[in-house]
KOLTI-279403 format. One record per residue (C-alpha): residue number from 1; residue in one letter; x, y negated, z. Coordinates in steps of 0.05 Angstrom, whole numbers, plus 5000, padded with zeros to 4 digits. Layout:
N
    i  aa     X     Y     Z
  NUM   A     X     Y     Z
...
% end
This chain:
130
    i  aa     X     Y     Z
    1   M  5491  5828  0222
    2   V  5530  5764  0222
    3   L  5566  5746  0158
    4   F  5621  5695  0150
    5   G  5679  5678  0104
    6   E  5753  5686  0109
    7   M  5772  5619  0140
    8   R  5822  5648  0190
    9   V  5856  5602  0238
   10   T  5932  5605  0231
   11   G  5972  5571  0285
   12   V  5954  5536  0349
   13   F  5919  5468  0352
   14   D  5912  5430  0417
   15   A  5870  5371  0440
   16   K  5855  5335  0505
   17   V  5792  5296  0522
   18   V  5778  5258  0586
   19   V  5705  5247  0607
   20   E  5689  5214  0674
   21   R  5759  5232  0700
   22   S  5750  5306  0683
   23   R  5803  5331  0635
   24   F  5785  5380  0580
   25   F  5843  5417  0548
   26   A  5823  5451  0483
   27   V  5861  5500  0440
   28   L  5842  5530  0373
   29   F  5884  5591  0358
   30   A  5892  5653  0315
   31   A  5859  5713  0347
   32   A  5847  5781  0316
   33   S  5809  5809  0375
   34   E  5777  5791  0441
   35   D  5841  5817  0474
   36   D  5880  5761  0440
   37   V  5830  5711  0469
   38   L  5838  5740  0539
   39   A  5913  5735  0532
   40   M  5907  5661  0515
   41   V  5859  5651  0574
   42   K  5911  5682  0620
   43   A  5965  5636  0592
   44   K  5922  5574  0600
   45   R  5902  5594  0671
   46   S  5976  5591  0690
   47   E  5988  5527  0649
   48   H  5927  5490  0677
   49   R  5927  5515  0749
   50   K  5878  5462  0772
   51   A  5827  5480  0719
   52   N  5762  5507  0749
   53   H  5734  5536  0685
   54   H  5764  5566  0622
   55   C  5707  5573  0571
   56   W  5718  5606  0504
   57   A  5690  5632  0439
   58   F  5715  5683  0389
   59   R  5696  5701  0318
   60   G  5730  5757  0281
   61   K  5721  5826  0251
   62   D  5725  5894  0283
   63   A  5764  5954  0256
   64   S  5707  5971  0208
   65   G  5704  5900  0181
   66   R  5640  5880  0216
   67   A  5633  5810  0244
   68   V  5643  5801  0319
   69   E  5624  5740  0358
   70   R  5635  5731  0433
   71   S  5634  5674  0483
   72   K  5643  5663  0557
   73   D  5621  5606  0602
   74   D  5666  5624  0661
   75   G  5613  5600  0711
   76   E  5606  5530  0680
   77   V  5537  5500  0671
   78   G  5507  5484  0603
   79   H  5531  5546  0565
   80   P  5596  5515  0539
   81   G  5619  5582  0511
   82   R  5558  5582  0465
   83   V  5573  5510  0446
   84   L  5644  5529  0427
   85   L  5618  5588  0386
   86   E  5572  5540  0348
   87   L  5633  5498  0330
   88   L  5669  5559  0301
   89   R  5606  5578  0263
   90   K  5597  5507  0236
   91   D  5667  5508  0205
   92   D  5662  5582  0187
   93   L  5726  5597  0226
   94   E  5754  5663  0249
   95   G  5796  5657  0312
   96   G  5791  5634  0384
   97   L  5771  5568  0415
   98   L  5785  5556  0489
   99   V  5771  5495  0532
  100   S  5798  5490  0603
  101   R  5766  5438  0649
  102   V  5801  5404  0707
  103   F  5745  5373  0749
  104   G  5754  5298  0760
  105   G  5705  5288  0817
  106   V  5644  5265  0778
  107   K  5588  5314  0763
  108   L  5569  5308  0689
  109   G  5504  5347  0690
  110   V  5486  5402  0642
  111   G  5481  5357  0581
  112   G  5544  5319  0597
  113   V  5584  5383  0607
  114   S  5559  5411  0540
  115   R  5576  5346  0504
  116   A  5646  5343  0535
  117   F  5662  5415  0517
  118   R  5636  5403  0446
  119   E  5678  5340  0439
  120   A  5741  5375  0463
  121   G  5730  5436  0418
  122   A  5715  5391  0358
  123   E  5779  5351  0371
  124   A  5821  5416  0369
  125   I  5787  5436  0304
  126   A  5799  5366  0275
  127   T  5874  5372  0290
  128   R  5875  5434  0246
  129   R  5850  5393  0187
  130   S  5901  5337  0194
% end
């Protein structure tokens, strides 16, 4: 069983990171369920139509109060969903973290992709603090 505190995300916090011409649009947002995350993914798919991948992570509680953690890589290499979940765990946050990538023409490799998604997600979390 996963245990975590009550650091719920309230609001929406955006960030944009550019790595080798690829653009990474990150959003940290309040989410009570995986359905809330999927609704945000749908919204960002229409907002960032050129984005090839929309990777996300979610931490929250189910109806019985048990911890729930989910992530999705959306076909991207390097397990970026897991990387985003690690960021939520690190700051003990409950909510959703989504990063949409618009490919810039330069392949980043597995490590480069993971680092770029981590940087974008961390930037969105940092905007929450400021």
